[in-house]
C-alpha atoms as one frame of an Amber mdcrd trajectory, in Angstrom:
protein
 118.079 119.908 102.475 115.459 119.648 105.237 112.666 117.092 105.428 109.984
 119.490 104.123 112.049 120.134 100.971 112.717 116.410 100.553 108.987 115.687
 100.735 108.244 118.420  98.172 110.794 116.863  95.822 109.330 113.413  96.562
 105.838 114.523  95.477 107.214 116.347  92.451 109.042 113.148  91.394 105.782
 111.171  91.728 103.920 113.625  89.495 106.710 113.655  86.913 106.495 109.828
  86.683 102.753 109.934  85.947 101.141 109.713  89.402  98.458 112.380  88.957
  95.449 111.070  90.922  94.805 113.619  93.702  93.624 111.039  96.266  96.697
 108.865  95.653  99.088 111.846  95.929  97.334 112.976  99.113  97.681 109.471
 100.636 101.362 109.363  99.693 101.919 112.781 101.212 100.204 111.723 104.439
 101.943 108.330 104.837 105.622 109.098 105.410 107.847 106.462 103.768 110.343
 107.189 106.564 108.280 105.047 108.965 108.966 102.013 106.763 112.669 102.511
 105.958 115.016 101.833 108.845 118.751 101.420 109.367 121.341 101.635 106.594
 119.031 103.076 103.950 117.241 105.686 106.081 119.031 108.541 104.294 117.474
 107.359 100.998 113.879 107.327 102.279 112.677 109.954  99.797 114.628 108.686
  96.780 112.504 107.227  93.997 114.192 103.860  94.233 113.443 100.402  95.685
 115.361  99.642  98.897 116.249  96.337 100.605 114.318  95.261 103.708 114.493
  92.100 105.845 113.993  88.529 104.514 115.574  89.371 101.139 112.590  91.520
 100.137 112.353  95.170  99.042 110.256  98.257  99.663 109.071  99.258  96.196
 110.022 102.395  94.312 107.541 105.128  95.379 106.555 106.028  91.799 105.694
 102.347  91.144 103.665 102.235  94.386 101.846 105.360  93.169 101.211 104.025
  89.663  99.959 100.663  90.976  97.668 102.377  93.481  96.386 104.750  90.798
  95.645 101.857  88.397  93.718 100.065  91.165  91.151 102.918  91.297  90.322
 102.303  94.964  86.987 103.702  96.120  86.169 104.679  99.727  83.815 101.699
 100.320  86.198  99.101  98.851  87.581  96.031 100.574  91.135  95.502  99.314
  93.476  92.498  99.441  97.218  93.047  99.154  99.534  90.106  98.470 103.039
  90.810  99.786 102.958  93.048 102.877 106.721  93.610 102.858 107.483  96.776
 104.818 103.778  97.645 105.061 104.184 100.873 103.069 101.800  99.942 100.241
  99.115  98.708 102.678  99.386 101.978 104.614  98.793 103.979 101.414  95.782
 101.765 100.571  94.401 102.282 104.101  93.906 105.976 103.272  91.774 105.143
 100.229  89.742 102.025 101.149  87.303 101.003 103.856  89.269  97.876 104.765
  92.681  96.470 103.777  93.723  92.844 104.224  97.402  92.163 103.600  99.294
  88.859 103.635 102.983  87.951 103.537 104.796  84.626 103.663 107.340  86.005
 106.169 106.062  86.257 109.743 108.896  88.626 110.671 107.727  91.178 108.082
 104.087  90.942 109.210 105.045  91.453 112.875 107.150  94.497 112.012 104.503
  95.984 109.678 101.828  95.512 112.355 103.937  97.510 114.819 104.144 100.403
 112.341 100.383 100.216 111.588  99.648 100.430 115.327 102.078 103.321 115.829
 100.377 105.234 112.988  96.891 104.281 114.254  95.954 102.606 110.945  93.129
 100.537 112.399  91.549  99.465 109.080  94.463  97.161 108.105  94.546  93.461
 109.032  97.862  91.691 108.328  98.303  87.895 108.177 101.185  85.478 107.694
  99.954  83.273 104.846 100.751  81.885 101.401  99.646  84.797  99.234  99.335
  82.699  96.084  96.103  81.288  97.587  94.731  84.716  98.459  92.464  84.948
 101.500  89.369  82.867 100.680  87.734  83.348 104.090  87.475  87.116 103.472
  86.635  86.949  99.733  85.314  88.392  97.518  87.362  91.586  97.225  86.656
  94.799  95.333  90.354  95.279  94.630  93.443  93.033  94.757  97.029  94.281
  94.556  99.943  91.854  94.136 103.456  93.120  94.871 105.347  90.065  93.579
 105.535  88.744  90.025 103.716  85.615  88.847 104.058  84.103  85.365 100.273
  84.451  85.013  97.590  85.986  87.248  97.001  83.272  89.913  93.647  81.477
  89.506  92.710  81.642  93.223  93.163  85.439  93.181  91.078  85.873  90.029
  88.356  83.774  91.687  88.371  86.034  94.776  87.761  89.207  92.752  84.210
  90.592  92.661  82.504  91.142  89.303  83.539  94.664  88.333  86.572  94.325
  90.615  90.138  95.250  89.627  93.437  93.456  90.246  96.828  95.036  89.547
  99.919  92.830  89.451 103.283  92.295  87.756 103.492  89.260  85.454 106.539
  87.655  83.882 109.564  85.639  84.870 112.075  87.030  87.356 114.980  87.318
  84.908 112.996  88.876  82.076 111.134  92.156  81.750 107.906  91.901  83.677
 104.744  93.826  82.824 102.474  95.555  85.271  98.940  94.637  84.257  95.433
  95.588  85.316  92.803  92.837  85.293  89.105  93.760  85.447  86.597  91.007
  86.203  83.610  91.121  83.857  80.329  89.179  83.977  81.715  86.696  81.452
  85.499  86.765  81.849  88.412  89.130  82.390  89.739  92.217  80.644  93.527
  92.761  80.639  95.379  96.077  80.244  99.157  96.437  80.174 100.449  99.426
  82.162 104.267  99.465  81.985 107.436  97.339  82.360 108.484  96.674  85.983
 110.825  94.488  88.051 109.531  92.654  91.146 110.584  89.731  93.335 108.814
  86.476  92.326 105.539  85.336  93.890 106.482  82.127  95.729 104.253  79.455
  97.211 104.465  78.373 100.829 105.616  80.246 103.917 109.081  81.817 104.042
 111.924  80.596 106.232 112.951  83.373 108.609
């Protein structure tokens, strides 16, 4: 099977799992996952499965990336914060939909590698930092959208505080060994509205910087 066929199957798999937003599908067609999967698992680039990357982390399953992005409802003028840069794949997708993307990871090695890929793809609207994601990025707050790619037991207070009124945050919640739920949090004038999307499995959201 050649690459064009693989990509067709990849997009078909996304649609069959419920990713139907045209802008999200277009972004996922444009940003080739192959740029973010290297080495042993390269042959599985277009499989709808999570794959290991450096520092004990993973690149998420494409259909989950699509569903999370779709739930975030990113608009062209939005400023987005992503917690958990990982391979950089999710931030690259967001860069096609938002005005500006800030992404943080606790592992410097992952941020350095992701930055190289962003530069190679000329994705100039992404800024990546090494930081403790559980605190968000207060100096750039507030954000229109926040996406968290690691599971917390509850939505972290600092992240809720950095969300604009009317803003949306999508994140997995739950303990690592149990079924986690992907939830969408909308900030209202007088509180927060919570919607459950689907069960998921993510690495835990940890405090502090990672040891290389």
